[in-house]
OpenMM code with the backbone's topology and positions (N, CA, C; nanometers):
from openmm import Vec3, app, unit

residues = "MET ALA ALA GLN PRO GLU GLN VAL ASP ARG VAL VAL VAL THR PRO GLN MET LEU GLY ALA MET ARG GLN GLY GLU ALA ASP GLY GLU TRP LEU ALA GLN HIS PRO GLU VAL LEU GLU PRO PHE ARG GLY GLU TRP VAL ALA VAL HIS GLY GLY ARG ILE VAL ALA HIS SER PRO ASP GLY ARG GLU VAL ALA ARG ALA ALA PRO THR SER ARG PHE PRO GLY ALA LEU ILE GLU TYR VAL PRO THR ARG GLU GLU ALA ASP ALA VAL HIS ILE TYR THR PRO PHE VAL GLY SER SER GLY ARG GLU ASN GLY SER ARG ARG ASP GLY ALA GLY PRO SER SER SER".split()
positions = [
    Vec3(-0.2491, -1.7781, 4.0002),
    Vec3(-0.3602, -1.6935, 3.9650),
    Vec3(-0.3592, -1.6720, 3.8138),
    Vec3(-0.4738, -1.6817, 3.7502),
    Vec3(-0.4862, -1.6666, 3.6055),
    Vec3(-0.4688, -1.5203, 3.5656),
    Vec3(-0.4078, -1.5010, 3.4520),
    Vec3(-0.3877, -1.3646, 3.4015),
    Vec3(-0.5216, -1.3056, 3.3594),
    Vec3(-0.5393, -1.1805, 3.3897),
    Vec3(-0.6620, -1.1104, 3.3520),
    Vec3(-0.6482, -1.0576, 3.2091),
    Vec3(-0.7533, -1.0679, 3.1317),
    Vec3(-0.7453, -1.0129, 2.9956),
    Vec3(-0.7310, -0.8612, 3.0006),
    Vec3(-0.6570, -0.8073, 2.9035),
    Vec3(-0.6394, -0.6626, 2.8962),
    Vec3(-0.7685, -0.5966, 2.8525),
    Vec3(-0.7949, -0.4819, 2.9085),
    Vec3(-0.9107, -0.4058, 2.8646),
    Vec3(-0.8643, -0.3150, 2.7505),
    Vec3(-0.9345, -0.3213, 2.6408),
    Vec3(-0.8985, -0.2426, 2.5246),
    Vec3(-1.0103, -0.1425, 2.4982),
    Vec3(-0.9708, -0.0166, 2.4818),
    Vec3(-1.0699, 0.0852, 2.4488),
    Vec3(-1.1184, 0.0633, 2.3060),
    Vec3(-1.2433, 0.0947, 2.2832),
    Vec3(-1.2985, 0.0814, 2.1488),
    Vec3(-1.2459, 0.1947, 2.0618),
    Vec3(-1.2253, 0.1621, 1.9372),
    Vec3(-1.1802, 0.2613, 1.8405),
    Vec3(-1.3022, 0.3087, 1.7640),
    Vec3(-1.3197, 0.4367, 1.7593),
    Vec3(-1.4305, 0.4950, 1.6852),
    Vec3(-1.3788, 0.5336, 1.5470),
    Vec3(-1.4387, 0.4777, 1.4446),
    Vec3(-1.3998, 0.5086, 1.3077),
    Vec3(-1.4971, 0.6131, 1.2539),
    Vec3(-1.4430, 0.7306, 1.2269),
    Vec3(-1.5257, 0.8401, 1.1761),
    Vec3(-1.5470, 0.8223, 1.0257),
    Vec3(-1.6467, 0.8893, 0.9697),
    Vec3(-1.6653, 0.8834, 0.8245),
    Vec3(-1.5406, 0.9299, 0.7479),
    Vec3(-1.4675, 1.0278, 0.8028),
    Vec3(-1.3454, 1.0749, 0.7377),
    Vec3(-1.2388, 0.9655, 0.7363),
    Vec3(-1.2247, 0.8941, 0.8489),
    Vec3(-1.1279, 0.7854, 0.8561),
    Vec3(-1.1641, 0.6744, 0.7590),
    Vec3(-1.2914, 0.6410, 0.7543),
    Vec3(-1.3369, 0.5354, 0.6643),
    Vec3(-1.3115, 0.5747, 0.5190),
    Vec3(-1.3384, 0.7001, 0.4857),
    Vec3(-1.3121, 0.7483, 0.3501),
    Vec3(-1.1650, 0.7411, 0.3146),
    Vec3(-1.0782, 0.7780, 0.4087),
    Vec3(-0.9342, 0.7729, 0.3856),
    Vec3(-0.8873, 0.6282, 0.3669),
    Vec3(-0.9406, 0.5369, 0.4469),
    Vec3(-0.9032, 0.3958, 0.4325),
    Vec3(-0.9474, 0.3429, 0.2962),
    Vec3(-1.0664, 0.3779, 0.2548),
    Vec3(-1.1162, 0.3338, 0.1235),
    Vec3(-1.0332, 0.3936, 0.0102),
    Vec3(-0.9910, 0.5194, 0.0262),
    Vec3(-0.9069, 0.5827, -0.0755),
    Vec3(-0.7746, 0.5079, -0.0884),
    Vec3(-0.7122, 0.4740, 0.0245),
    Vec3(-0.5871, 0.3991, 0.0222),
    Vec3(-0.6033, 0.2631, -0.0431),
    Vec3(-0.7130, 0.1943, -0.0143),
    Vec3(-0.7395, 0.0646, -0.0775),
    Vec3(-0.7576, 0.0802, -0.2278),
    Vec3(-0.8330, 0.1817, -0.2682),
    Vec3(-0.8569, 0.2048, -0.4110),
    Vec3(-0.7260, 0.2362, -0.4832),
    Vec3(-0.6395, 0.3161, -0.4204),
    Vec3(-0.5118, 0.3490, -0.4825),
    Vec3(-0.4208, 0.2268, -0.4893),
    Vec3(-0.4262, 0.1402, -0.3896),
    Vec3(-0.3490, 0.0159, -0.3939),
    Vec3(-0.3944, -0.0736, -0.5083),
    Vec3(-0.5251, -0.0820, -0.5279),
    Vec3(-0.5793, -0.1606, -0.6399),
    Vec3(-0.5395, -0.0980, -0.7729),
    Vec3(-0.5446, 0.0351, -0.7810),
    Vec3(-0.5066, 0.1043, -0.9038),
    Vec3(-0.3599, 0.0764, -0.9372),
    Vec3(-0.2725, 0.0827, -0.8367),
    Vec3(-0.1307, 0.0529, -0.8605),
    Vec3(-0.1103, -0.0902, -0.9078),
    Vec3(-0.1847, -0.1835, -0.8502),
    Vec3(-0.1720, -0.3238, -0.8905),
    Vec3(-0.2116, -0.3412, -1.0372),
    Vec3(-0.3059, -0.2613, -1.0839),
    Vec3(-0.3515, -0.2701, -1.2227),
    Vec3(-0.2647, -0.1879, -1.3190),
    Vec3(-0.1892, -0.0914, -1.2663),
    Vec3(-0.1077, -0.0022, -1.3494),
    Vec3(0.0357, 0.0096, -1.2962),
    Vec3(0.1079, -0.1004, -1.2840),
    Vec3(0.2437, -0.0932, -1.2269),
    Vec3(0.3396, -0.0108, -1.3116),
    Vec3(0.3083, 0.0080, -1.4390),
    Vec3(0.3970, 0.0832, -1.5279),
    Vec3(0.4135, 0.2296, -1.4849),
    Vec3(0.3162, 0.2848, -1.4138),
    Vec3(0.3277, 0.4248, -1.3717),
    Vec3(0.4406, 0.4447, -1.2707),
    Vec3(0.4835, 0.3373, -1.2050),
    Vec3(0.5899, 0.3482, -1.1051),
    Vec3(0.7292, 0.3400, -1.1671),
    Vec3(0.7383, 0.2976, -1.2914),
    Vec3(0.8677, 0.2754, -1.3565),
    Vec3(0.9621, 0.3962, -1.3472),
    Vec3(0.9169, 0.5186, -1.3729),
    Vec3(1.0093, 0.6330, -1.3654),
    Vec3(1.0558, 0.6663, -1.2233),
    Vec3(0.9971, 0.6026, -1.1230),
    Vec3(1.0253, 0.6390, -0.9841),
    Vec3(1.1045, 0.5315, -0.9098),
    Vec3(1.1718, 0.4434, -0.9836),
    Vec3(1.2502, 0.3373, -0.9181),
    Vec3(1.3552, 0.3978, -0.8265),
    Vec3(1.3652, 0.3424, -0.7056),
    Vec3(1.4603, 0.3920, -0.6061),
    Vec3(1.4068, 0.5104, -0.5275),
    Vec3(1.2784, 0.5400, -0.5440),
    Vec3(1.2185, 0.6534, -0.4734),
    Vec3(1.0930, 0.6108, -0.3983),
    Vec3(1.0525, 0.6970, -0.3085),
    Vec3(0.9247, 0.6841, -0.2400),
    Vec3(0.8223, 0.7634, -0.3201),
    Vec3(0.7009, 0.7131, -0.3300),
    Vec3(0.5945, 0.7836, -0.4005),
    Vec3(0.4715, 0.7927, -0.3117),
    Vec3(0.3948, 0.8987, -0.3305),
    Vec3(0.2641, 0.9128, -0.2661),
    Vec3(0.1615, 0.9077, -0.3784),
    Vec3(0.0637, 0.8189, -0.3632),
    Vec3(-0.0404, 0.8007, -0.4633),
    Vec3(-0.1731, 0.8405, -0.4011),
    Vec3(-0.2484, 0.9218, -0.4744),
    Vec3(-0.3805, 0.9632, -0.4261),
    Vec3(-0.4695, 0.9889, -0.5468),
    Vec3(-0.5867, 0.9301, -0.5454),
    Vec3(-0.6813, 0.9517, -0.6538),
    Vec3(-0.6322, 0.8999, -0.7879),
    Vec3(-0.5537, 0.7929, -0.7859),
    Vec3(-0.5050, 0.7345, -0.9102),
    Vec3(-0.3966, 0.8156, -0.9791),
    Vec3(-0.3190, 0.8912, -0.9007),
    Vec3(-0.2056, 0.9637, -0.9592),
    Vec3(-0.0954, 0.9802, -0.8557),
    Vec3(0.0255, 0.9981, -0.9047),
    Vec3(0.1413, 1.0219, -0.8187),
    Vec3(0.1374, 1.1694, -0.7789),
    Vec3(0.1261, 1.1976, -0.6486),
    Vec3(0.1171, 1.3365, -0.6026),
    Vec3(0.2482, 1.3872, -0.5450),
    Vec3(0.3429, 1.2971, -0.5153),
    Vec3(0.4746, 1.3365, -0.4649),
    Vec3(0.5703, 1.2197, -0.4823),
    Vec3(0.6993, 1.2508, -0.4989),
    Vec3(0.8013, 1.1460, -0.5061),
    Vec3(0.9357, 1.2033, -0.4646),
    Vec3(1.0187, 1.1186, -0.4063),
    Vec3(1.1519, 1.1588, -0.3610),
    Vec3(1.2256, 1.0353, -0.3117),
    Vec3(1.3592, 1.0373, -0.3165),
    Vec3(1.4352, 0.9277, -0.2548),
    Vec3(1.4182, 0.9255, -0.1023),
    Vec3(1.3743, 1.0375, -0.0446),
    Vec3(1.3563, 1.0497, 0.1004),
    Vec3(1.2076, 1.0363, 0.1342),
    Vec3(1.1707, 0.9286, 0.2022),
    Vec3(1.0321, 0.9038, 0.2383),
    Vec3(0.9718, 1.0127, 0.3256),
    Vec3(1.0538, 1.0718, 0.4127),
    Vec3(1.0034, 1.1805, 0.4980),
    Vec3(0.9634, 1.3010, 0.4151),
    Vec3(1.0395, 1.3269, 0.3100),
    Vec3(1.0096, 1.4385, 0.2212),
    Vec3(0.8749, 1.4143, 0.1499),
    Vec3(0.8505, 1.2922, 0.1092),
    Vec3(0.7240, 1.2578, 0.0437),
    Vec3(0.6085, 1.2760, 0.1417),
    Vec3(0.6265, 1.2322, 0.2649),
    Vec3(0.5212, 1.2471, 0.3656),
    Vec3(0.4915, 1.3951, 0.3914),
    Vec3(0.5952, 1.4786, 0.3918),
    Vec3(0.5735, 1.6226, 0.4104),
    Vec3(0.5053, 1.6850, 0.2885),
    Vec3(0.5388, 1.6363, 0.1682),
    Vec3(0.4826, 1.6930, 0.0453),
    Vec3(0.3387, 1.6483, 0.0215),
    Vec3(0.2985, 1.5387, 0.0842),
    Vec3(0.1625, 1.4861, 0.0653),
    Vec3(0.0941, 1.4681, 0.2009),
    Vec3(0.0684, 1.5791, 0.2713),
    Vec3(0.0085, 1.5669, 0.4049),
    Vec3(-0.1341, 1.5133, 0.3986),
    Vec3(-0.1744, 1.4461, 0.5049),
    Vec3(-0.3092, 1.3890, 0.5090),
    Vec3(-0.4172, 1.4954, 0.5038),
    Vec3(-0.3845, 1.6174, 0.5425),
    Vec3(-0.4840, 1.7246, 0.5347),
    Vec3(-0.5212, 1.7551, 0.3897),
    Vec3(-0.4261, 1.7370, 0.2978),
    Vec3(-0.4536, 1.7585, 0.1548),
    Vec3(-0.4872, 1.6297, 0.0821),
    Vec3(-0.4282, 1.5190, 0.1244),
    Vec3(-0.4437, 1.3914, 0.0557),
    Vec3(-0.4818, 1.2814, 0.1552),
    Vec3(-0.6040, 1.2866, 0.2102),
    Vec3(-0.6428, 1.1847, 0.3082),
    Vec3(-0.6431, 1.0451, 0.2464),
    Vec3(-0.5757, 0.9545, 0.3128),
    Vec3(-0.5697, 0.8168, 0.2653),
    Vec3(-0.4640, 0.7917, 0.1604),
    Vec3(-0.3771, 0.8907, 0.1352),
    Vec3(-0.2722, 0.8725, 0.0348),
    Vec3(-0.1886, 0.7492, 0.0700),
    Vec3(-0.1528, 0.6773, -0.0329),
    Vec3(-0.0726, 0.5568, -0.0178),
    Vec3(0.0724, 0.5954, -0.0414),
    Vec3(0.1609, 0.5668, 0.0539),
    Vec3(0.3032, 0.5963, 0.0375),
    Vec3(0.3777, 0.4643, 0.0302),
    Vec3(0.4503, 0.4470, -0.0802),
    Vec3(0.5228, 0.3222, -0.1035),
    Vec3(0.6615, 0.3507, -0.1578),
    Vec3(0.7523, 0.2571, -0.1299),
    Vec3(0.8862, 0.2628, -0.1879),
    Vec3(0.8848, 0.1820, -0.3168),
    Vec3(0.9430, 0.2370, -0.4241),
    Vec3(0.9527, 0.1669, -0.5522),
    Vec3(1.0966, 0.1163, -0.5633),
    Vec3(1.1174, -0.0142, -0.5540),
    Vec3(1.2543, -0.0658, -0.5550),
    Vec3(1.3227, -0.0459, -0.6900),
    Vec3(1.4566, -0.0324, -0.6851),
    Vec3(1.5341, -0.0290, -0.8090),
    Vec3(1.5225, -0.1668, -0.8734),
    Vec3(1.5657, -0.1788, -0.9976),
    Vec3(1.5610, -0.3103, -1.0648),
    Vec3(1.6439, -0.4129, -0.9867),
    Vec3(1.7608, -0.3701, -0.9387),
    Vec3(1.8475, -0.4623, -0.8641),
    Vec3(1.7780, -0.5090, -0.7362),
    Vec3(1.7143, -0.4154, -0.6653),
    Vec3(1.6417, -0.4523, -0.5434),
    Vec3(1.5246, -0.5444, -0.5764),
    Vec3(1.4539, -0.5129, -0.6829),
    Vec3(1.3372, -0.5931, -0.7206),
    Vec3(1.3785, -0.7353, -0.7596),
    Vec3(1.4951, -0.7479, -0.8250),
    Vec3(1.5422, -0.8810, -0.8652),
    Vec3(1.5941, -0.9613, -0.7467),
    Vec3(1.6442, -0.8919, -0.6436),
    Vec3(1.7038, -0.9595, -0.5297),
    Vec3(1.6015, -0.9993, -0.4241),
    Vec3(1.4953, -0.9217, -0.4105),
    Vec3(1.3987, -0.9442, -0.3034),
    Vec3(1.2594, -0.9534, -0.3628),
    Vec3(1.1881, -1.0579, -0.3290),
    Vec3(1.0499, -1.0732, -0.3733),
    Vec3(0.9609, -1.0759, -0.2504),
    Vec3(0.8656, -0.9855, -0.2470),
    Vec3(0.7745, -0.9778, -0.1337),
    Vec3(0.6489, -1.0536, -0.1678),
    Vec3(0.6149, -1.1495, -0.0853),
    Vec3(0.4970, -1.2319, -0.1038),
    Vec3(0.3885, -1.1819, -0.0094),
    Vec3(0.2739, -1.1474, -0.0643),
    Vec3(0.1635, -1.0975, 0.0161),
    Vec3(0.0447, -1.1906, -0.0002),
    Vec3(0.0108, -1.2668, 0.1037),
    Vec3(-0.1065, -1.3542, 0.0920),
    Vec3(-0.2354, -1.2729, 0.0986),
    Vec3(-0.3339, -1.3182, 0.0282),
    Vec3(-0.4651, -1.2557, 0.0359),
    Vec3(-0.5700, -1.3622, 0.0082),
    Vec3(-0.6907, -1.3312, 0.0425),
    Vec3(-0.8004, -1.4230, 0.0157),
    Vec3(-0.8705, -1.3731, -0.1089),
    Vec3(-0.8708, -1.4559, -0.2120),
    Vec3(-0.9326, -1.4178, -0.3386),
    Vec3(-1.0826, -1.4362, -0.3353),
    Vec3(-1.1463, -1.4069, -0.4473),
    Vec3(-1.2918, -1.4148, -0.4556),
    Vec3(-1.3426, -1.5574, -0.4353),
    Vec3(-1.2546, -1.6565, -0.4584),
    Vec3(-1.2975, -1.7940, -0.4382),
    Vec3(-1.3003, -1.8309, -0.2906),
    Vec3(-1.2429, -1.7414, -0.2055),
    Vec3(-1.2419, -1.7677, -0.0628),
    Vec3(-1.1203, -1.8450, -0.0168),
    Vec3(-1.0375, -1.8935, -0.1114),
    Vec3(-0.9163, -1.9637, -0.0702),
    Vec3(-0.7988, -1.8682, -0.0743),
    Vec3(-0.6951, -1.9008, 0.0004),
    Vec3(-0.5812, -1.8114, 0.0082),
    Vec3(-0.4988, -1.8220, -0.1190),
    Vec3(-0.4579, -1.7086, -0.1711),
    Vec3(-0.3741, -1.6996, -0.2901),
    Vec3(-0.2525, -1.6164, -0.2561),
    Vec3(-0.1635, -1.5995, -0.3510),
    Vec3(-0.0489, -1.5124, -0.3315),
    Vec3(-0.0460, -1.4069, -0.4394),
    Vec3(0.0048, -1.2918, -0.4054),
    Vec3(0.0111, -1.1826, -0.5010),
    Vec3(0.1430, -1.1109, -0.4861),
    Vec3(0.2007, -1.0754, -0.5998),
    Vec3(0.3186, -0.9895, -0.5982),
    Vec3(0.2864, -0.8702, -0.6850),
    Vec3(0.3433, -0.7558, -0.6540),
    Vec3(0.3170, -0.6329, -0.7280),
    Vec3(0.3458, -0.6495, -0.8768),
    Vec3(0.4448, -0.7372, -0.9116),
    Vec3(0.4813, -0.7517, -1.0520),
    Vec3(0.3870, -0.8442, -1.1271),
    Vec3(0.2810, -0.8907, -1.0602),
    Vec3(0.1816, -0.9763, -1.1253),
    Vec3(0.2133, -1.1236, -1.1160),
    Vec3(0.3360, -1.1561, -1.0725),
    Vec3(0.3706, -1.2964, -1.0570),
    Vec3(0.3124, -1.3484, -0.9273),
    Vec3(0.3009, -1.4724, -0.9152),
    Vec3(0.2480, -1.5325, -0.7930),
    Vec3(0.2380, -1.6817, -0.8125),
    Vec3(0.1841, -1.7503, -0.7171),
    Vec3(0.1716, -1.8939, -0.7327),
    Vec3(0.0864, -1.9260, -0.8535),
    Vec3(0.1273, -2.0270, -0.9254),
    Vec3(0.0482, -2.0664, -1.0418),
    Vec3(-0.0770, -2.1385, -0.9963),
    Vec3(-0.1824, -2.1210, -1.0708),
    Vec3(-0.3060, -2.1912, -1.0356),
    Vec3(-0.3127, -2.3181, -1.1172),
    Vec3(-0.3229, -2.4307, -1.0502),
    Vec3(-0.3284, -2.5569, -1.1216),
    Vec3(-0.4501, -2.6350, -1.0823),
] * unit.nanometer
topology = app.Topology()
chain = topology.addChain("A")
for resn in residues:
    res = topology.addResidue(resn, chain)
    for name in ("N", "CA", "C"):
        topology.addAtom(name, app.Element.getBySymbol(name[0]), res)
């Protein structure tokens, strides 16, 4: 007997949810353009909202408590690696660029060379 497909409930995206998602995307783009703002926070977790650091701590849970979604909807919470961690591990994030082809991006601005 063939397996039946799972029934999935539809997700309703409210205007508040959409706004929070857009805020997180905007803050991610802002960080990509201004990586220098993270330099003082190496080895810590940071919460970014509205193009500024709103909380930071070595403990990610503490940052989440200090930057609740009720005050900072869509806040982006990221870990800023120490120099040693950054040199040892490189995270490759594929994305589709404006040309429509897949490219690679790293937070430090490095990535595949375009030839």
